[in-house]
N, C-alpha and C positions, 0 to 999 in steps of 0.2 A: 765227717769227710764231706771234700768240697762239693757244693751242690754240683756244677758242672761236671765232676768225675760220675756223680749218681745217672746223669745226663747222659754220659759215655755210654754206660754199660747197658740203658734202655735203649741207644743208637745200635748199640751191636746186638741185643737182642732182636731189634726188630730188621736189621737188614740182614742179618745172618751172615755178615760179612764185614770184616776188618776196613777191606777198602772202601765201600758203599757206605759204611758208617764215618768213615773219616771226613768223605766226602762231603755228606751230612753235616758232620760237624765243623766243616771249613779247616781240618786239619790234614796233617800229613799222616800216613799210616803207622811210621815209625811210634808219633807222638801220641797216638789212640792206642798203639799197644802198649806202650809204657803206663799209658794212664789207666788201664786196664789191669795191667799187672802190678800197678802199685794198691789198686782197689783189693784185688786177692790178697795181695802179701798183708791189706791191712785189715782185712775183715778174716783171716784166715782159713778162707774157702777158695775153692776152685770154680768160678762164675761158669767157665764155658768151655766144651770140646772141642779143639780147634782140630775140626776133620777136614779131607781132602777138599769135598765138595761145598760144607757149609759149615759155619760155627754155630753150634747149638747150645744152649743153656744145660746145665747139668741141673739134678735135682735142687741144690743149694742155690744156683743162678737162677732157677725160675722163683724161688723163694724169696731172693732178694730182689730180684727185677720186679716182681708184682709191688711191693712197696716203693721201688725206687720209681717205678712210673709215676705211683700215687704223688709220690713227692715232686717230680718235674710238670706233673699238671698241675698242681696247686701252686706252684713259684709261678707258672705261666698265669694262672690266673690272678695272681695277686699283682707282678705288674699291670696284668691289663685293667684291674680292678684299680691299683694306684692312679695308673694316667686318667682313667675316668673320674677317679675320686679327684685329683688334680683340677681337671678341665672341668668340673660340677656336672658331669653328666650321670657321677653314680655318689652317692653319700646319704646313707638313712639317717633319720633323726626324729628325735619324738619331742614333744612340746605342749604347753598346758596353756590353755585359754578362758578367761572367765566368762560368766555369764552374758555380760554385755558387748563383749567383743566379738564373743560365738555369734550373737543374733545379728550382727552389723555388718563387718568385714569378712568373716573367716571363709565362709562360702564361697566368695567370688576369688579369694586368694588361693583356696586350695584347689579350684577348679583351673586357676589359670598354673598351678604347680605341676596337677597330674596334665595337663596338655605339653606345658614345656616340657617335662623330664618325666616320661612315662616308665623310666626304668627304676626311677627311686622309690623308697617305701617310706611313708610318713604313718605317726602315729599321733595322734592330738588329744587328750584329754581335757574335757571342759568340767568344770568345778568352782569352788570358790576358791579365793588365793589361799586360805589358810591349807587347804589340802593340796592344793599345788605347790606352794614352797615347801610342803614338806617332800615331796618329789624331787623338786629342783634340788636341795641340798643332801638327797640321797643318791643325786645323779640317776635316777630314772628319767629326766626329762632334761632338755639342754636351755632351756629357757620358758618363761611362762609371759602371758600377756594379761593382766587385769586391773581393776582399783588398786590402787597402792596408798590409798591413803590411811588405811589402816596395818600397813606392812610394818614391822618395827625395825627401829633402826637399827642397823647391822654394817659394819666396816666392810665385810665381806660380799656384800651385796650390790650390784651396780644397776640402777633403774634411769632409762632414758624416757623421758616425757615423750605420748603420743598424742595422736588427736582427740580432741574432747568430743563426744557425741550428747548432744542435746536430747532430749526427750522430755515426755511429761506423763498427764494421768490421761488414760483413754478407757472409754466405755462401750460397751456396745451399740447397734443401730436403735432404738426405740428405747435405749435407757432412762428412766423417768429425770436423770439429772441433766439430759442433753437438753431440757427445755427451760433451764435456770440460766441466766445470762452470767450471772456472776455466783462461785461455790467457797463456802469455806471448807478448810481442813475437815473439820468435823462432819459437815455433811457427807464429805467422800469416805472417812474412815466408819460411818455407819453402816454403807453397804457391803464393808469389807473391802479391803486392798490386799491386792496381789503382788509380790516382789520377790527380786531375791536378795538375798540377804543383804542389809543396809550398812553404811559404812558408819562408824560412832560418830562422827560430827552431825551425820545426817539425823540420826536419831536422836540427837541431843535436841537437835532445832524442831523435829516433828514433837515429841514429846513435849517440851517448851511450849509449842504454840497449841497444842490440845489439852493442856493445862494437866498433865500428869507430873507426880511427884518427881519420877525421874526416868531415864530411858530403860530401864529394866522391865518399867511397866508398859511398854509398849509392845504392843500385840498387833500382827497381821494376819489376815486371814489364811492365806498360802503364802509361805516362803519355800522357795523352790530356786535351783540355779539353771532351770532349762526354763528359758525364755519362751519357746515354741510351746512348752505343755501351759504357761501360763496365759497366755494369747487364746489357746482352744478353751480355758476355762473361761476368761470374759467373754467368751464371744456367746458362751452358752448359758449365762446366767448375769446378775447385776451388781456383782464383784467390780471393782474400780482396779485396773491395770497400770502397774507401772513399769514403762519401757524407754527405749531410745526411738526417736522419731525414726530413723531408719529400719527398725527391727520392725514396724508396723506399718511402712508404708504402704505396701499392696494393698493390705486390708483397710488402710485410712484413703485411699484412692479411691477405693469400689465402694465407700460409704457404710463398711461393716463396722469399724471403727471410729470415734469420735473422740477427738482431744477436747479435755476440759479448760476451762480457764479459772483458776484458782486464784484468789484474793489476796493480797497481805502476806505473799510467800518470799521471804528475804530471798537473794539472790546466792545460790551455790556454786561451787566449782567441781568438774571433775576433775579425777587425777588419777587417768590411764596412761599406764607405761607398761614397760617391758623391762623384764628382771632377768637379769644373769647374775652368776658367780664369779666374782672379781678374780682375776690370774688363770680361769678355765677358758680354755681355747676353744672356740666353737668349732664345729665341724663347717665344712664348707655350706653345705645345704642347709644349716640353720643359718649362718650368715647372711645368705641370700636371703632366707623368708626373712629374716629382723631387718634388712633393708628395704622391704619391700611393705614394712607394716605402714599405716599411716601416720605420717609424722606430726607432730606439734607445730612444726615452723616456726617462725621467728617473733610471733605474739605472745609475749607472756603473760598478757591482762587476762583477767579471770571469765570465764564462762560460763553462761547460765548452765545449772545443774541438768543433767538429765534425766532427772529425779523427778523434779517438781513444777518446772516451769514451761509454760505452754509457749511455742512461738509466735514471734509477733507479726500481726496482721499484713498480710503484703500488702503493697500498693500498685501491684500490677494488676 
């Protein structure tokens, strides 16, 4: 049955009058009467008793009106939500974020979204790219942001480069290594290194520099996808933390963490990107969030890896 006819039934039940219901629905009374008669014929039920003083729903009418009222209400909600969705004031989304993006620009981004769009609901999964890719392909999240260097070549995936985050090796204040001017990778590794899962090319470089037979022999003192956890551990012991500079800016500024200068490390490049599935239309909110991610800009030159090189000394 036409949704408008369900609305006519609800109007008559609410107004208890064909005249008032017709006015509410902006119809003539004969047109509304014909609509109700057509509904009764289609349903095979008498919906209303036409008394002299008021129009009252029959028991069958009460049964139908209750369900028709829910239909009409849901229709109005849908119309409202579609308009809000179209104007980007509504549109829940879920996305995934790797450890380094989560430790650098995620919090400011989410804060801005909550302030600007308090009516929307967001779900964010923080994990390594392997688990996030599985969620993406299962359509549990709309996109993911992570280091894409180990991402498998797949024509169904679209990757857009983001800003590369520089970083380095950090230790707590008073750590024995802070007394040295220049350090080797072997000296760092002897204290135990804390890091997120390392990309394959980084593992290969580090393994070679440490004189290991293969990347499979490389071990971390602690591997964890949560940079905040890694920071807390580094602040409490003599382990060496690998982290983006932006993720430890507060601790570095107040002197709790110190960046180390490691000699003879080759330049690496981070490959942070936003990954979506080709042909899958993002929701307006997902599209808006993607548009606010830090972009790579026009410079395609390689940037020092966020894993292994300390920032150059400032001249100011």
